[in-house]
N, C-alpha and C positions, 0 to 999 in steps of 0.2 A: 415459621417456615423459612428455610434457608433461601437466600437470594443470590443472584448472580453478582460476582465481584468484577466490575469493569477496571480497566487499566487506569493508571494515573495520567495526568496531563499537565504539562507546563504551558500556561497560556501566553499567547502572543497578543499584546494589547493593540497591535496595529491591525488585527484582523477581527471580524465579528465574532464575539464570544460564543453565540449560539452555534455558529458554523463549526468552530473548532471543537466544541463539546459534542456535536452530532457526529462529526467525523471520527473522533476518538472512540466514542461509544459504538459507532458502526464497526470500526476495526476490531474492537473487543468482541462484539457479537459474532462477526464473521470468522474470527479466529478462535472461537471458544472450543473447548473439548466437548465431545458428545455427551458426557455425563455431567456437565455443568448445569446448575439450576436454570430454569427458564424464567422464573419470576425476577423482575428488576426491583431494586430498592425503591422506596417512595421518592416522589419529586423532591421533598425536603432533603432526604438523605443524599440523593444524587447531586443536588445543588451544593450541599456542604462538601461532598467528595471532590467536586470540580472547582469549588471556590467561586461560584457564580450565584446570581439571584435565582429565585424560583421561577420568575418570569422568563429568564434566559433559558433555564432548564426546560421549561414547558415548550418553548419554541423549538429547541433541539429535538425533543421527543416527538413533536408534531412532524418534523421533517422525516424522522425514521418511520413514523406511523404511515405517512403518505407513501413511503417507499415499500411498505409491506414487511418491514423487518420486525416490527413490534405491534402488539394490539393492546388497547387500553380498555379496561372494563370498570365501570363505576362500582365502587365499594370493594372490588376484588383486587385491583391493582393493574400493573403493567407487565406484560409477558412477552418474551421473545417468541416469535413464530418458529415452531420446530423445523419447518422447511425453509427458513429464511435463507435466501441466496441473493447475491447481487444481481439485480435486474436492471434498475435504472442507472443512468450515468452519474458519475461523481463530478461535482462542480469543483474544480481545482482552483483555489484562491491563492495557494502558495504555502500552506502550512505543511509541516512534516507529517502530521497526523492524516492529512488528506492523501499523501503518498502511501502511507501505511494502509489506509482503507482501500485505496485503489488496488493494492497488491494482495489483499486478503480474500479469503473465501473459496479458494480452490484447493484441490488435492495436489500436494507437492511431493515429488520424488527427488531425492538428492542423487544425482548421477555419479558424482565423484568430486574430489578436490585434491589439490596438490600444487607444487611449484610450477610456474609457467613463465616463459619469457614475455616481457612487455612488448606487445606489437608496436610497430613503428607508428601506426596511426593514433596510438594512445600514449606515446612517449611524452608528449607535452604535459600530460597530467601527472606523470611520475618522473620528473627530471632527475637524472643521475641514478635511476633505479633500473637495473637490467632485468630483474626478476620479481614477480609478485606471486600471490597465491590465488589460484583460480577455483571458484566454487561453481559447479554446474548443476542446474535443477530443471526438471520438467514439470509443468503445471497442466493438470487435466480437469475437465468439467467434473464437478462432484457427483453428478447423477449419471451422465452417459459414459464417463471415463474417457471421453474424446480429448486428445491433446489440444491445448489452446495456445501455449507458448513455451519456449524454453529459454532459460537465462544463463548467462555466464557472468559472474562477478569477479573482477580482479581487485584484490584487496592488498594493502600494504602488509608485508610479512609480520611486523610487530603488532599490528591490529588483528590480523588473521589468527595469530597464535592464541588469542583470547576468545575465539569463536568456538562455541560448542556446536558441532555439525548437526546434532540432533535438533537444535533449535530451528534450523533452517527448514526442517520438514514441517514445522508448524507455523512459523512466522516469516514474514518477508525480511530480506537482508536489512532494510532500513530500520525496522523495529529491533532486530538483533543488535545492530551497531549502537543504536541509541539506548535501548533499555537493558540489554544483557551485557554488552561490552562497556558501555558508559561513554561512548563518543559524543561530544557536544557538537551536534550538527548545526552548522550555520546556514547552509543553503544547499539546494540540489538543483542542478541545471539539466533540463530535458531536451533531447532532440529526437524527432520522429521523422523518418524518411521511408520512401517506398524502395524496395529492393526485390530481387528474384531469389527464390529458395535455392541455396546450395545443397549439395548431396546430403550433408549431415542434417540440415534443417528439414529437408524433404522427408528424410527417414524418421526423425523424431516427431514431426508434426503430422505425418501421414498425409502429405500433399504431393502433387506431381513436382518433379524437378523443374526449376525455373518458373514455378508459379508465383504470383505476386504475394509478398509478405510485407508487413510493416516492421521496420527495424528501429528499435528504441535504444538510445544511449543516454544513461543518466550518470552524472558525476556528483558524488557526495563529498562535501567539504566540511572539515572540522572548524572549530572556533578560531584557529590560527590561519584559516584560509587555505590549508593544505588539502589536496585531494586524497581521500582515504579509500575510496571505492569507486570503481567505474563499472557500471552494469550495462551489459549488452543483451537486450531481450528481443527475440524474434517471435512476432505474433502472426498467427494465421490471418490472412487477409479477410476471411469471412467471419472472423470473430472479434473484430476491433474496428471502431470508428473514431474519427477525430473531429471535434467541433470546437470552435472558439466563440464565446459569447461575451459581448461588451454591453454593459448596462450604464445608463446615464446616472448621474448623482442625484436621484430623486427618491422620495419615499423614505421608509424606515431604515432601509439598508443602503447606506451611501457608498459602500465599498464596490469598486469595479471588479467584475469576475472575468478572468481570462484563463484559458488553459484547456488541456485535453479532457474530453468526456468519454472515457472508454466504455465499450459495451461489456467486455470481459478483460481480465488481466491474466 
């Protein structure tokens, strides 16, 4: 029987392996095509694919099972739930795959792209660059079709020239930059703040003018420390929550967890 083929993963040894694997597999599941197989490879095959132990793989699968993305059946195997949608929060430890998972799972429409002047408030990220390429996208709930957020990414022209716009209808910009364009992402910095909906945001998100929204700014840096992409995402205030969790260094998982736990992206 044909099995689902998850994306590859470059492991970061500073983060828990089970967490990185679960987030990578989660992003693959949420970003799958409708006609992709629902059956997952065996634990052994998945462990070999990700380069981890079977025990680590088992812990990663348990995380996804608890979330309701997969179901495991004795002697039959592990299967993706056909109606799998992101429901529980993502615990963000700092891996790029967590960012990809956070941005996956919704219906995306590319609104347009083209040259755009670099706004004064973002000039510090693109020193000496007067113009970048803007990609604008609208994300909607996969079932109700209700808009949840809209995003504008400003990308360096030489990087933008290598982006296939069709990829942005299926994958988040972070995944396109890393896996399709080949950018070696070193880090992403996130800022979330409360704002009021401007006319364009109110129209796209179908909310009243000046109603509360959450405004996210994410700056993606390459291996040389240069900003290659600045994302500005406007979330409906009723579709996003922000929580920070700090855990003490006890138990089997000594890594501290800090970061946003979105309800939807």
